[in-house]
TORTI-235240 format. One record per residue (C-alpha): residue in three letters; y, x, z. Coordinates in steps of 0.02 Angstrom, whole numbers, plus 50000, padded with zeros to 5 digits. Layout:
BEGIN
PT rest    c2    c1    c3
PT  ALA     Y     X     Z
...
***
This chain:
BEGIN
PT rest    c2    c1    c3
PT  UNK 47887 48395 51778
PT  UNK 48061 48402 51706
PT  UNK 48184 48325 51827
PT  UNK 48276 48176 51753
PT  UNK 48458 48230 51724
PT  UNK 48519 48061 51789
PT  UNK 48424 48084 51953
PT  UNK 48492 48260 51970
PT  UNK 48667 48199 51930
PT  UNK 48654 48065 52065
PT  UNK 48600 48190 52198
PT  UNK 48740 48310 52150
PT  UNK 48865 48166 52150
PT  UNK 48811 48118 52327
PT  UNK 48854 48294 52386
PT  UNK 49031 48278 52319
PT  UNK 49021 48446 52231
PT  UNK 49072 48372 52063
PT  UNK 49174 48220 52017
PT  UNK 49082 48075 51936
PT  UNK 49193 48095 51783
PT  UNK 49138 48278 51759
PT  UNK 48956 48227 51780
PT  UNK 48972 48091 51648
PT  UNK 49047 48218 51526
PT  UNK 48905 48339 51565
PT  UNK 48772 48203 51540
PT  UNK 48849 48156 51372
PT  UNK 48846 48340 51320
PT  UNK 48660 48350 51363
PT  UNK 48626 48189 51267
PT  UNK 48707 48269 51114
PT  UNK 48611 48432 51143
PT  UNK 48438 48383 51209
PT  UNK 48373 48564 51205
PT  UNK 48496 48614 51344
PT  UNK 48447 48605 51527
PT  UNK 48565 48492 51624
PT  UNK 48563 48590 51786
PT  UNK 48582 48760 51704
PT  UNK 48726 48698 51596
PT  UNK 48818 48644 51755
PT  UNK 48792 48818 51829
PT  UNK 48845 48912 51672
PT  UNK 49004 48808 51659
PT  UNK 49048 48851 51839
PT  UNK 49037 48671 51903
PT  UNK 48906 48712 52036
PT  UNK 48822 48868 52101
PT  UNK 48641 48919 52075
PT  UNK 48610 48886 52260
PT  UNK 48680 48709 52248
PT  UNK 48570 48671 52098
PT  UNK 48413 48741 52179
PT  UNK 48434 48639 52337
PT  UNK 48471 48481 52237
PT  UNK 48307 48505 52143
PT  UNK 48217 48540 52307
PT  UNK 48283 48377 52379
PT  UNK 48223 48276 52229
PT  UNK 48049 48354 52226
PT  UNK 48028 48354 52415
PT  UNK 47969 48535 52409
PT  UNK 48049 48682 52504
PT  UNK 48154 48805 52403
PT  UNK 48131 48994 52421
PT  UNK 48238 49135 52353
PT  UNK 48135 49292 52322
PT  UNK 48262 49392 52222
PT  UNK 48281 49525 52357
PT  UNK 48107 49515 52433
PT  UNK 47980 49658 52431
PT  UNK 47808 49578 52424
PT  UNK 47652 49670 52481
PT  UNK 47542 49716 52333
PT  UNK 47388 49645 52422
PT  UNK 47473 49473 52413
PT  UNK 47531 49497 52233
PT  UNK 47358 49547 52176
PT  UNK 47288 49378 52231
PT  UNK 47359 49308 52070
PT  UNK 47340 49430 51923
PT  UNK 47498 49472 51829
PT  UNK 47446 49389 51664
PT  UNK 47417 49223 51755
PT  UNK 47579 49242 51854
PT  UNK 47678 49278 51697
PT  UNK 47597 49141 51592
PT  UNK 47617 49004 51722
PT  UNK 47780 49064 51804
PT  UNK 47699 49066 51975
PT  UNK 47702 49210 52101
PT  UNK 47621 49227 52273
PT  UNK 47728 49289 52417
PT  UNK 47647 49240 52584
PT  UNK 47471 49205 52648
PT  UNK 47442 49101 52805
PT  UNK 47298 49009 52887
PT  UNK 47351 48854 52790
PT  UNK 47340 48937 52620
PT  UNK 47435 49043 52494
PT  UNK 47621 49005 52477
PT  UNK 47672 49025 52295
PT  UNK 47842 49009 52213
PT  UNK 47849 48909 52052
PT  UNK 47978 48843 51932
PT  UNK 47890 48675 51924
PT  UNK 47796 48641 52087
PT  UNK 47752 48466 52031
PT  UNK 47642 48528 51890
PT  UNK 47469 48485 51958
PT  UNK 47377 48565 51813
PT  UNK 47448 48736 51852
PT  UNK 47409 48718 52038
PT  UNK 47230 48662 52004
PT  UNK 47204 48803 51880
PT  UNK 47264 48936 52004
PT  UNK 47163 48856 52145
PT  UNK 47001 48864 52046
PT  UNK 47040 49040 51986
PT  UNK 47066 49120 52157
PT  UNK 46979 48997 52273
PT  UNK 47124 48982 52397
PT  UNK 47226 48826 52437
PT  UNK 47394 48835 52349
PT  UNK 47553 48785 52442
PT  UNK 47687 48761 52308
PT  UNK 47869 48808 52336
PT  UNK 48017 48788 52219
PT  UNK 48110 48942 52159
PT  UNK 48224 48996 52017
PT  UNK 48201 49101 51861
PT  UNK 48285 49254 51937
PT  UNK 48163 49255 52083
PT  UNK 48015 49243 51965
PT  UNK 48083 49382 51857
PT  UNK 48114 49497 52006
PT  UNK 47939 49471 52077
PT  UNK 47859 49498 51907
PT  UNK 47948 49666 51901
PT  UNK 47851 49715 52057
PT  UNK 47689 49693 51961
PT  UNK 47744 49817 51831
PT  UNK 47698 49999 51831
PT  UNK 47841 50109 51781
PT  UNK 47849 50149 51597
PT  UNK 47817 50331 51639
PT  UNK 47657 50288 51731
PT  UNK 47595 50174 51593
PT  UNK 47627 50302 51458
PT  UNK 47553 50438 51566
PT  UNK 47393 50338 51583
PT  UNK 47382 50310 51395
PT  UNK 47419 50492 51353
PT  UNK 47298 50563 51480
PT  UNK 47155 50442 51442
PT  UNK 47169 50399 51259
PT  UNK 47294 50504 51164
PT  UNK 47197 50668 51165
PT  UNK 47115 50631 50999
PT  UNK 47283 50596 50918
PT  UNK 47357 50757 50981
PT  UNK 47206 50854 50919
PT  UNK 47216 50775 50748
PT  UNK 47397 50826 50732
PT  UNK 47360 51000 50794
PT  UNK 47226 51020 50663
PT  UNK 47343 50965 50524
PT  UNK 47386 51101 50401
PT  UNK 47572 51097 50438
PT  UNK 47701 50990 50527
PT  UNK 47757 50846 50418
PT  UNK 47606 50862 50304
PT  UNK 47542 50687 50341
PT  UNK 47536 50574 50189
PT  UNK 47565 50385 50191
PT  UNK 47381 50345 50216
PT  UNK 47367 50462 50365
PT  UNK 47526 50395 50443
PT  UNK 47470 50215 50419
PT  UNK 47303 50255 50500
PT  UNK 47393 50340 50645
PT  UNK 47508 50189 50666
PT  UNK 47358 50074 50685
PT  UNK 47268 50178 50817
PT  UNK 47252 50090 50983
PT  UNK 47341 50220 51093
PT  UNK 47494 50220 50978
PT  UNK 47495 50030 50970
PT  UNK 47486 50022 51161
PT  UNK 47626 50149 51180
PT  UNK 47745 50055 51066
PT  UNK 47700 49887 51143
PT  UNK 47735 49959 51316
PT  UNK 47900 50031 51254
PT  UNK 47956 49861 51189
PT  UNK 47891 49755 51334
PT  UNK 47974 49865 51465
PT  UNK 48139 49858 51370
PT  UNK 48132 49668 51369
PT  UNK 48082 49661 51553
PT  UNK 48226 49775 51602
PT  UNK 48347 49676 51492
PT  UNK 48394 49828 51388
PT  UNK 48509 49802 51239
PT  UNK 48452 49958 51145
PT  UNK 48304 50079 51140
PT  UNK 48335 50261 51088
PT  UNK 48187 50369 51036
PT  UNK 48256 50544 51009
PT  UNK 48157 50696 50947
PT  UNK 48202 50869 51010
PT  UNK 48122 51040 50988
PT  UNK 47985 51020 51120
PT  UNK 47994 50840 51177
PT  UNK 48026 50659 51131
PT  UNK 48159 50576 51239
PT  UNK 48159 50387 51270
PT  UNK 48318 50306 51333
PT  UNK 48365 50125 51367
PT  UNK 48541 50055 51363
PT  UNK 48552 49934 51509
PT  UNK 48715 49844 51548
PT  UNK 48805 49959 51427
PT  UNK 48746 50122 51508
PT  UNK 48612 50236 51434
PT  UNK 48473 50283 51554
PT  UNK 48342 50418 51524
PT  UNK 48178 50325 51540
PT  UNK 48049 50459 51506
PT  UNK 48003 50618 51411
PT  UNK 47849 50616 51296
PT  UNK 47752 50755 51209
PT  UNK 47833 50798 51043
PT  UNK 47666 50787 50953
PT  UNK 47653 50599 50971
PT  UNK 47822 50571 50885
PT  UNK 47749 50547 50709
PT  UNK 47630 50413 50773
PT  UNK 47766 50315 50864
PT  UNK 47885 50330 50716
PT  UNK 47749 50273 50595
PT  UNK 47706 50123 50705
PT  UNK 47887 50066 50712
PT  UNK 47905 50091 50524
PT  UNK 47750 49984 50492
PT  UNK 47818 49846 50605
PT  UNK 47988 49854 50517
PT  UNK 47910 49861 50342
PT  UNK 47992 50028 50303
PT  UNK 47930 50171 50194
PT  UNK 47812 50285 50290
PT  UNK 47831 50433 50173
PT  UNK 48023 50431 50173
PT  UNK 48086 50557 50303
PT  UNK 48240 50625 50216
PT  UNK 48349 50469 50205
PT  UNK 48406 50343 50336
PT  UNK 48314 50177 50340
PT  UNK 48356 50008 50416
PT  UNK 48233 49870 50455
PT  UNK 48193 49726 50570
PT  UNK 48046 49646 50659
PT  UNK 48022 49515 50793
PT  UNK 47901 49485 50936
PT  UNK 47870 49334 51046
PT  UNK 47864 49355 51234
PT  UNK 47772 49242 51354
PT  UNK 47797 49180 51530
PT  UNK 47969 49168 51608
PT  UNK 48048 49255 51460
PT  UNK 47960 49150 51331
PT  UNK 48066 49177 51178
PT  UNK 48074 49267 51014
PT  UNK 48161 49436 51019
PT  UNK 48216 49518 50858
PT  UNK 48228 49708 50847
PT  UNK 48354 49784 50727
PT  UNK 48290 49957 50682
PT  UNK 48389 50108 50623
PT  UNK 48300 50271 50579
PT  UNK 48404 50427 50550
PT  UNK 48339 50601 50500
PT  UNK 48393 50736 50623
PT  UNK 48358 50922 50637
PT  UNK 48201 50897 50743
PT  UNK 48138 50738 50663
PT  UNK 48179 50554 50643
PT  UNK 48283 50471 50779
PT  UNK 48250 50286 50806
PT  UNK 48373 50162 50882
PT  UNK 48317 49982 50908
PT  UNK 48441 49844 50953
PT  UNK 48363 49696 51048
PT  UNK 48427 49527 50989
PT  UNK 48370 49359 51060
PT  UNK 48331 49241 50917
PT  UNK 48437 49101 50988
PT  UNK 48614 49098 51056
PT  UNK 48587 48933 51147
PT  UNK 48626 48931 51330
PT  UNK 48794 49020 51314
PT  UNK 48955 48933 51361
PT  UNK 49134 48996 51349
PT  UNK 49147 48985 51539
PT  UNK 48985 49082 51556
PT  UNK 49058 49220 51447
PT  UNK 49198 49245 51573
PT  UNK 49335 49138 51495
PT  UNK 49443 49035 51612
PT  UNK 49608 48949 51643
PT  UNK 49747 48945 51514
PT  UNK 49654 49063 51396
PT  UNK 49504 48948 51391
PT  UNK 49615 48798 51356
PT  UNK 49699 48892 51212
PT  UNK 49531 48932 51133
PT  UNK 49476 48749 51146
PT  UNK 49639 48696 51061
PT  UNK 49612 48825 50922
PT  UNK 49434 48761 50896
PT  UNK 49499 48585 50870
PT  UNK 49602 48643 50722
PT  UNK 49524 48608 50552
PT  UNK 49616 48751 50468
PT  UNK 49675 48924 50517
PT  UNK 49594 49081 50586
PT  UNK 49515 49132 50752
PT  UNK 49494 49321 50771
PT  UNK 49389 49416 50898
PT  UNK 49426 49601 50918
PT  UNK 49350 49745 51011
PT  UNK 49243 49901 50985
PT  UNK 49059 49899 50938
PT  UNK 48952 49826 51076
PT  UNK 49091 49726 51159
PT  UNK 49007 49556 51136
PT  UNK 49111 49495 50988
PT  UNK 48961 49420 50898
PT  UNK 48904 49327 51055
PT  UNK 49078 49251 51074
PT  UNK 49082 49196 50892
PT  UNK 48906 49123 50900
PT  UNK 48953 49027 51058
PT  UNK 49105 48954 50970
PT  UNK 48996 48910 50819
PT  UNK 48868 48827 50932
PT  UNK 49004 48716 51005
PT  UNK 49073 48674 50831
PT  UNK 48899 48646 50757
PT  UNK 48899 48457 50732
PT  UNK 48806 48356 50599
PT  UNK 48970 48305 50516
PT  UNK 49028 48482 50474
PT  UNK 48962 48611 50351
PT  UNK 48961 48786 50426
PT  UNK 48925 48942 50323
PT  UNK 48923 49124 50376
PT  UNK 48912 49295 50295
PT  UNK 48852 49427 50417
PT  UNK 48788 49606 50433
PT  UNK 48664 49580 50507
PT  UNK 48617 49401 50550
PT  UNK 48595 49428 50737
PT  UNK 48556 49251 50796
PT  UNK 48473 49116 50692
PT  UNK 48559 48948 50717
PT  UNK 48502 48775 50660
PT  UNK 48608 48680 50532
PT  UNK 48709 48837 50492
PT  UNK 48694 48922 50323
PT  UNK 48683 49108 50363
PT  UNK 48694 49243 50229
PT  UNK 48646 49425 50255
PT  UNK 48758 49556 50174
PT  UNK 48664 49672 50054
PT  UNK 48786 49802 49984
PT  UNK 48647 49891 49886
PT  UNK 48636 49741 49769
PT  UNK 48821 49701 49770
PT  UNK 48820 49566 49905
PT  UNK 48967 49623 50013
PT  UNK 49074 49528 50136
PT  UNK 49201 49498 49999
PT  UNK 49078 49438 49866
PT  UNK 48981 49336 49994
PT  UNK 49139 49252 50058
PT  UNK 49195 49216 49880
PT  UNK 49030 49128 49847
PT  UNK 49031 49035 50013
PT  UNK 49197 48954 49971
PT  UNK 49112 48869 49823
PT  UNK 48984 48792 49943
PT  UNK 49104 48660 50012
PT  UNK 49112 48731 50190
PT  UNK 49219 48660 50331
PT  UNK 49199 48812 50442
PT  UNK 49170 48991 50382
PT  UNK 49119 49140 50489
PT  UNK 49142 49315 50418
PT  UNK 49048 49443 50522
PT  UNK 49183 49576 50504
PT  UNK 49343 49602 50405
PT  UNK 49326 49782 50346
PT  UNK 49438 49796 50194
PT  UNK 49589 49724 50104
PT  UNK 49486 49616 49985
PT  UNK 49392 49530 50127
PT  UNK 49555 49509 50225
PT  UNK 49641 49428 50075
PT  UNK 49494 49310 50045
PT  UNK 49487 49261 50230
PT  UNK 49673 49222 50231
PT  UNK 49656 49122 50070
PT  UNK 49508 49025 50144
PT  UNK 49612 48981 50297
PT  UNK 49757 48927 50185
PT  UNK 49649 48813 50079
PT  UNK 49583 48698 50214
PT  UNK 49450 48797 50309
PT  UNK 49431 48856 50488
PT  UNK 49389 49042 50477
PT  UNK 49309 49143 50617
PT  UNK 49295 49331 50605
PT  UNK 49304 49499 50695
PT  UNK 49409 49656 50683
PT  UNK 49385 49828 50760
PT  UNK 49547 49850 50859
PT  UNK 49577 49900 51039
PT  UNK 49689 49753 51086
PT  UNK 49732 49577 51030
PT  UNK 49908 49627 50976
PT  UNK 49838 49774 50877
PT  UNK 49746 49654 50761
PT  UNK 49908 49600 50677
PT  UNK 49970 49773 50616
PT  UNK 49789 49810 50567
PT  UNK 49786 49655 50457
PT  UNK 49953 49704 50379
PT  UNK 49888 49882 50347
PT  UNK 49743 49806 50249
PT  UNK 49865 49717 50134
PT  UNK 49889 49551 50224
PT  UNK 50063 49484 50194
PT  UNK 50157 49439 50355
PT  UNK 50217 49271 50283
PT  UNK 50035 49223 50250
PT  UNK 49973 49283 50420
PT  UNK 50096 49173 50516
PT  UNK 50028 49024 50419
PT  UNK 49845 49052 50464
PT  UNK 49827 49146 50629
PT  UNK 49788 49027 50773
PT  UNK 49725 49140 50911
PT  UNK 49665 49320 50936
PT  UNK 49537 49364 51070
PT  UNK 49512 49545 51124
PT  UNK 49367 49583 51240
PT  UNK 49261 49713 51328
PT  UNK 49101 49700 51428
PT  UNK 49098 49750 51612
PT  UNK 48947 49762 51726
PT  UNK 48926 49624 51855
PT  UNK 48899 49660 52038
PT  UNK 48723 49617 52091
PT  UNK 48709 49465 52206
PT  UNK 48728 49518 52386
PT  UNK 48721 49705 52344
PT  UNK 48907 49729 52363
PT  UNK 49026 49791 52495
PT  UNK 49192 49705 52535
PT  UNK 49355 49802 52555
PT  UNK 49543 49781 52540
PT  UNK 49662 49883 52433
PT  UNK 49766 50019 52515
PT  UNK 49949 50042 52474
PT  UNK 49907 50197 52373
PT  UNK 49777 50100 52270
PT  UNK 49901 49958 52243
PT  UNK 50034 50079 52183
PT  UNK 49911 50158 52062
PT  UNK 49856 49989 51992
PT  UNK 50037 49934 51970
PT  UNK 50057 50071 51840
PT  UNK 49923 49986 51734
PT  UNK 49939 49801 51770
PT  UNK 50055 49664 51831
PT  UNK 49975 49626 51999
PT  UNK 50096 49485 52037
PT  UNK 50040 49396 51878
PT  UNK 49857 49419 51928
PT  UNK 49891 49341 52099
PT  UNK 49985 49197 52016
PT  UNK 49836 49159 51904
PT  UNK 49718 49166 52053
PT  UNK 49830 49038 52140
PT  UNK 49842 48929 51984
PT  UNK 49653 48920 51974
PT  UNK 49640 48893 52162
PT  UNK 49535 49049 52191
PT  UNK 49652 49104 52331
PT  UNK 49772 49012 52445
PT  UNK 49958 48988 52411
PT  UNK 50007 49121 52538
PT  UNK 49889 49254 52469
PT  UNK 49953 49427 52424
PT  UNK 49864 49571 52337
PT  UNK 49844 49658 52506
PT  UNK 49751 49508 52579
PT  UNK 49632 49478 52433
PT  UNK 49457 49551 52461
PT  UNK 49380 49657 52324
PT  UNK 49203 49725 52313
PT  UNK 49113 49889 52277
PT  UNK 48934 49907 52216
PT  UNK 48805 49939 52351
PT  UNK 48637 50013 52305
PT  UNK 48482 49915 52355
PT  UNK 48296 49931 52326
PT  UNK 48297 49798 52192
PT  UNK 48458 49860 52111
PT  UNK 48492 50047 52134
PT  UNK 48656 50044 52036
PT  UNK 48726 49890 52123
PT  UNK 48758 49811 51953
PT  UNK 48654 49685 51856
PT  UNK 48704 49602 51694
PT  UNK 48872 49601 51606
PT  UNK 49018 49484 51581
PT  UNK 49168 49494 51464
PT  UNK 49349 49523 51510
PT  UNK 49474 49454 51386
PT  UNK 49648 49466 51317
PT  UNK 49696 49303 51229
PT  UNK 49847 49304 51115
PT  UNK 49909 49133 51060
PT  UNK 50010 49154 50899
PT  UNK 50164 49059 50957
PT  UNK 50322 49028 50854
PT  UNK 50405 49177 50939
PT  UNK 50256 49289 50898
PT  UNK 50262 49228 50718
PT  UNK 50444 49283 50706
PT  UNK 50394 49457 50763
PT  UNK 50253 49463 50634
PT  UNK 50378 49422 50495
PT  UNK 50480 49576 50547
PT  UNK 50322 49686 50544
PT  UNK 50345 49721 50730
PT  UNK 50243 49855 50818
PT  UNK 50091 49823 50926
PT  UNK 50190 49861 51084
PT  UNK 50327 49736 51039
PT  UNK 50199 49598 51005
PT  UNK 50105 49635 51166
PT  UNK 50266 49636 51269
PT  UNK 50315 49463 51206
PT  UNK 50139 49395 51227
PT  UNK 50138 49453 51409
PT  UNK 50305 49367 51438
PT  UNK 50224 49208 51370
PT  UNK 50084 49223 51498
PT  UNK 49948 49330 51415
PT  UNK 49838 49429 51534
PT  UNK 49793 49603 51474
PT  UNK 49613 49664 51479
PT  UNK 49643 49756 51643
PT  UNK 49731 49605 51721
PT  UNK 49590 49488 51672
PT  UNK 49468 49616 51740
PT  UNK 49562 49619 51906
PT  UNK 49550 49429 51908
PT  UNK 49359 49443 51888
PT  UNK 49355 49579 52022
PT  UNK 49451 49467 52144
PT  UNK 49317 49334 52116
PT  UNK 49183 49460 52167
PT  UNK 49104 49463 51994
PT  UNK 49139 49647 51955
PT  UNK 49224 49798 52033
PT  UNK 49396 49871 52000
PT  UNK 49314 50039 51960
PT  UNK 49208 49957 51825
PT  UNK 49359 49868 51750
PT  UNK 49460 50028 51739
PT  UNK 49312 50124 51667
PT  UNK 49289 50000 51526
PT  UNK 49471 49957 51491
PT  UNK 49525 50139 51480
PT  UNK 49383 50197 51366
***
């Protein structure tokens, strides 16, 4: 049963957590976007906490709420409901009593699921309400480690494959037919499926499969950090490579040149969604290295607040989005979340009355009502030529995946001058650095001041995991060290403005947090959030642009006008207990 948003709104209103005006705005937003979940949208926008939402749902349904995120459940209890059933129906057992089996569900009022489980295991089911994170954490406890799963496959089934390769006349002698046959063998299929499913379960952003002289190394990038996952026998590398090539529709017999491809799979259960894999294969000395980027097929569910934006910076972005002409730029290195920010902005702007067109490399998220074009340089479809063609398609809003050269920069500026709102990205280290970069690519300062609305620089920092964190206060030595890198007084002022701390708070009295290892989260971090530097192109900034001022001069003026630097915004997030100071400094100083 899906809880009626109006009923949920009434219960939340009775608690006094949100004003009736805010609830009415939220309900209208849901009415305009029926695919969004009302409760989750309130959480992602920071209006209420997960805990508040869960207990409101529990009150409506009249069913107790349980949080299992940090619970270690005995395998004898877990095994009462097989993993495939648990995953399919989003239901996990956690306690057995004389009265029956207590199970946590996302929808305890779904009688069909309860009856199905009851008949399947022959034990009375006592439903309890839980959240998605609890379900996900318990499902992880079902999983064997990837190493164990691969070990089982290799020891039980892969012997024939290894023997076939050993009997081959020479390494690399396999033809396309042999490789295709190898790619379709059950052990290889199972290995690749396990590789992909574990990556999705662990919320990895990238999978690295790296051949070396005597082994095949598998690594996952989780929360921005590469982790060695396992080491495989080198002899199974051709089979795994062939399988991934088949899935990506790449040439099996091409081993000398790089290849790029794409495929998608659909997951079930709690993570029911389509995940697209962007594949890059590169020849190396010991064989072909594979890197796969995991991309959810939909960007829905993101909000600007959920991305880490707040306060004055958030207000400036909303004002820039209301403009019908001009340019919004997002800057940062590769993997800093620029695309996610742009897609979130596009999702907000995506209304029936506007025509939105994009030119991207690659198309990372597929969005309804948006005309998305994939760059194909090999046939002459570049950012510049694609943008030139898009402007003849009567767009209101144009998104250019990246401004890489002078021609694209000139076309983007021209598009913004001729009545379009242009969104794009640049690879610069700071918001102020985007302006000299634009000028270096041939952009005239007098044109830039006419089109630039706002520049957003960002990085991704790891989030502290739930309760797995340790509180502490800064020492005088730590304060002195931080003062060399950030304006701490400004950070405290912003915390006061947003009512995070009291009026009498000082940096010495504000608690910060360090990661604390736990059984469920050894690193103490889980997930990532962005820190931002938001430069509003004010009249004073425009005057500096006209004089071709340096990056430092522009940044100095922007800070005087209230801009938080990346480190300062990171310290703001750290003071809220979202991340750690160590993580902010690690990322900001890279």
